C-alpha angles and dihedrals in degrees: 000000000000124000095263092056090047091052092048089054090051093050086050088061097049099041111002093065086048135209114272114252112252121222121213090251100053142051126216130206113195135181126200114199125191128185119185119198097214135025114278121190109256096002123099113232088227128026142162123197122191125209130187113197089340096309119113110242107161148010145186128187140169092255097060098027089204133099113239137192119217096201123070088213089076095050092105089066093074094135092050089049091055090050091050088052093056092045093049091050092054092041089055090064090050095049094046088055090054091051090052089048091054093046088055094046092050090043094243121157132209126242130071133039094275090058096059112120135185130218115199131189131183119192125176142167129198127210116197127201091245089063097253120124140203141175147170142204131207132185130204135185124202092348098312124105111227109156134049126182121243105200093185092059092029094229140105113251125201119258092201138026089251091060096054094095092041092053092057092050092044093052091047095050101036128047113233093198092087090055092055092047090050094052096042101037119010097038094046093047091051091050092050086051096050101041099072091053098044100036090107090050091052092051091052116113125192118185119232128251118220136207125178124197143152140224136198129224141156088272092056139255125343127193120207128201111191112192114187148163096036132139139228105040105241113093139153117220123174142154121240129198122212090351096290118047118079117221114217117222120229089205121079107239115212130196109235128193124242123216091249092060096259126111141237138197136180122205117191129185132184115233139182110226111242128183111260094005117138128204130195138172116232120205128188123183137158091246091061126083088214136359114279128221123209114192121218112236119189114243105264093182090072089057093049088050092052094052097066089043090056093046092050090050091052093050090049091048091050089049093051091048091051091049090049092052092049093051091048092054092050091052092050094053106031097152102045096095094042091056091052092051091050092053091051091050090055092055 
């Protein structure tokens, strides 16, 4: 497996599995866990990323070997952070063992780029305003989800037919009781601890910035609507034709995090240019009093640039034609000037 495929699998963990949508009457604490079987440049072999209500709040990885909070609001929880560091270091050993187990089950061997494999785990709990709670866990291997946790039966169930045999072995080798305890006790306790400190962060709203553009290819014209710098995460972005018809995108648009804690998304659609047709990008976000519409306007500067190029080409063409005519005339009457000179000499 080359480095591009490996990176695609890791992106699948962070964004493909998704972050659960958060309703206004609940809070969600979510952990993304990644274990890579072989060193990959720029990618930790083991990492945990923590989200609260879709916003990234903490991390741990095998490079820094230390749990970290991203928000200064959580800085008073230094003792808790040290405890999380110790837990993450121990948890790393357990998760590496699970990756090795899966590599053995799927008859994968170590050594070489093509034998690099990725174990992915997503664990989350939800705390509702009425005091009830919920949660879920999902496991993926090499970019494919294959196990989901059933906390009522306290077992992992297969997500695909291929995973049926693996689920039996998994439940036989690994106790699922700890997963239930984590979702119903530890995760909820941590969330209750974090919420008083980050409540102001969660209420923060940053309106989006928007940029529309187009590109040409052999397949036709594509319109792009880039929405960036917004918070919170949830946003609706869509292309509209002639002010009423929604254009469905064939590309899956994903909301991606920015280093400053805000988010970005790009929605692209393929269109066939039509005379008189108009296109606009519609954006709806909780930071806006009402949805905004940004029309797409073809780049007129490119047309203005082409016109002088065409004029210069025409001038050059006329000059070449004139030069050609002059040369042809000279060739047709090569002795005219010589005869006039001879007559003058005689006089």
